[in-house]
N, C-alpha and C positions, 0 to 999 in steps of 0.2 A: 504494500500500500504506500502510495506516494502522497505526502501532504505538501501541497503547493501553497505558498503564502502570497504570491503576487497574482492579481486577478488576470492580467493580460496573458501570463504564462498558462494559467489554468484554462482560460477560454480557448486559447490556441491548441493546447494539448487535448482538450475534450473534443473539439471539432475534428482534429486529426484522428483521434481514436475512433470516433464514429465513422469517419470516411473509410478507415481501414477495414472495419468489420461492422457494417450497418445492421446485420441480422442478429448479432449477439450482444450488441452494446446496450447497456441499461443506464438510465439516468434517474437519480433519486435526489429529491430535495427534502430536507427535514428541518423544521423550525421548532426550536424549544423555547416556548414563551417564558418559562421560569428563568432561564439563563439569558434569554434574548439573543440566542445564537442561531444562525442559519448555516447548515452543513449541506454542501453539494457533493455528490459522489457520482462518478462516471466509471463504469467498469465493463470489461468484455470477458470476464472470467480469467484473464491472464494478467491484465494490467488494471490497477485500481487507482484512480485519481481522486483526491479529496481536497476540498477547500472549505475553510471555516471562517466565519466572520460574525462580528457583532455590531457592525457599522450600518446605519440606516441608508447611507448613500450607496452602498453596494446592492441595494434592492433594484435600482434601475439597471445596473449591470447584469443582475440575475435575470430580469425580464428580457433584456436584449439577448442574452444567451438562450433563453427559452424560445424566443421567436426564431433565432437562427437555427437551432436544432430542429424545431418543428417544421420549418420550411424545408430543411434538408430531408427530413423523414417523409414529408408529403410529396416531394418531387421525385422520389425514387421510382415509383410505379405509376406512370401516367395512364390515364384511362384510354383504352383502345378506341380509335376512331373508326367510324364506318367508312367503307370504301365507296359506297354510292350514296349520294344525298337523298335519293328517293326512299331508300330503305330506312333511313333514320326518321322520316316523317310519317311512317305508317304504324307507329306504336300507339299506346294508350293516350299519350298527350295529344295526338292528332285527333283521336275520337272525341276527346273532351273539348277541343277547339272547333269541332264540327267540320273537320276536314273531309272532303269527299272520298279520299282514298282510305279512310279508316275502315271501311267494310272489307278491304283487301288484306286485313291483318292475318297472319298465319294462324292456323287452327292449333298448332302445338304450343302457342304462348300460354294457354290456360290448362295445360296438362297437369294432373295432380302429381305431387311428389310422393314417391314410395320409398320406404326404407328397406334396403336389400341386405344390409349387414346383419348377420345373426347376433353379433355382440351388442349392437344397438337395440335390437328387438328384445333381447333378454333383459336389458336394463330398463325397459319400459319407455324408450324414447319415442315410440310412435303412437302411444295412446293419448287419450284425452286427459288433460290435467283436471284434477279435482279442485273444486272451489272450497275455500275456507268459509265456514258459516260463523258469523258473529252473533253473539247472543247478548 
């Protein structure tokens, strides 16, 4: 475990650690009100970086690091785009807008989902959930 005392070094090391192994990196923020301390920890199970502070001015830096890491996490897997523009307009959104091609929606879009795994079926994952009765 590496305790880093300079914010700029911690931010740079945390972002580099995430970029090296984005699937295994975890980021934890812990605030102890009693002590007034903020502890940030970034780890990928091999390297552990820690930063501790009790300064209120570091909260803005903490928010900036959160935004930076969240932006990197969200940009890793962009949504696949449709190859034809007409195929994108024949969904449920087109039917709600009264689009004339809404009737041409594929029949497989409303197919029921079935559970085929025996392990999930044994756990009761496919059944109807019971309601809790309040008295």
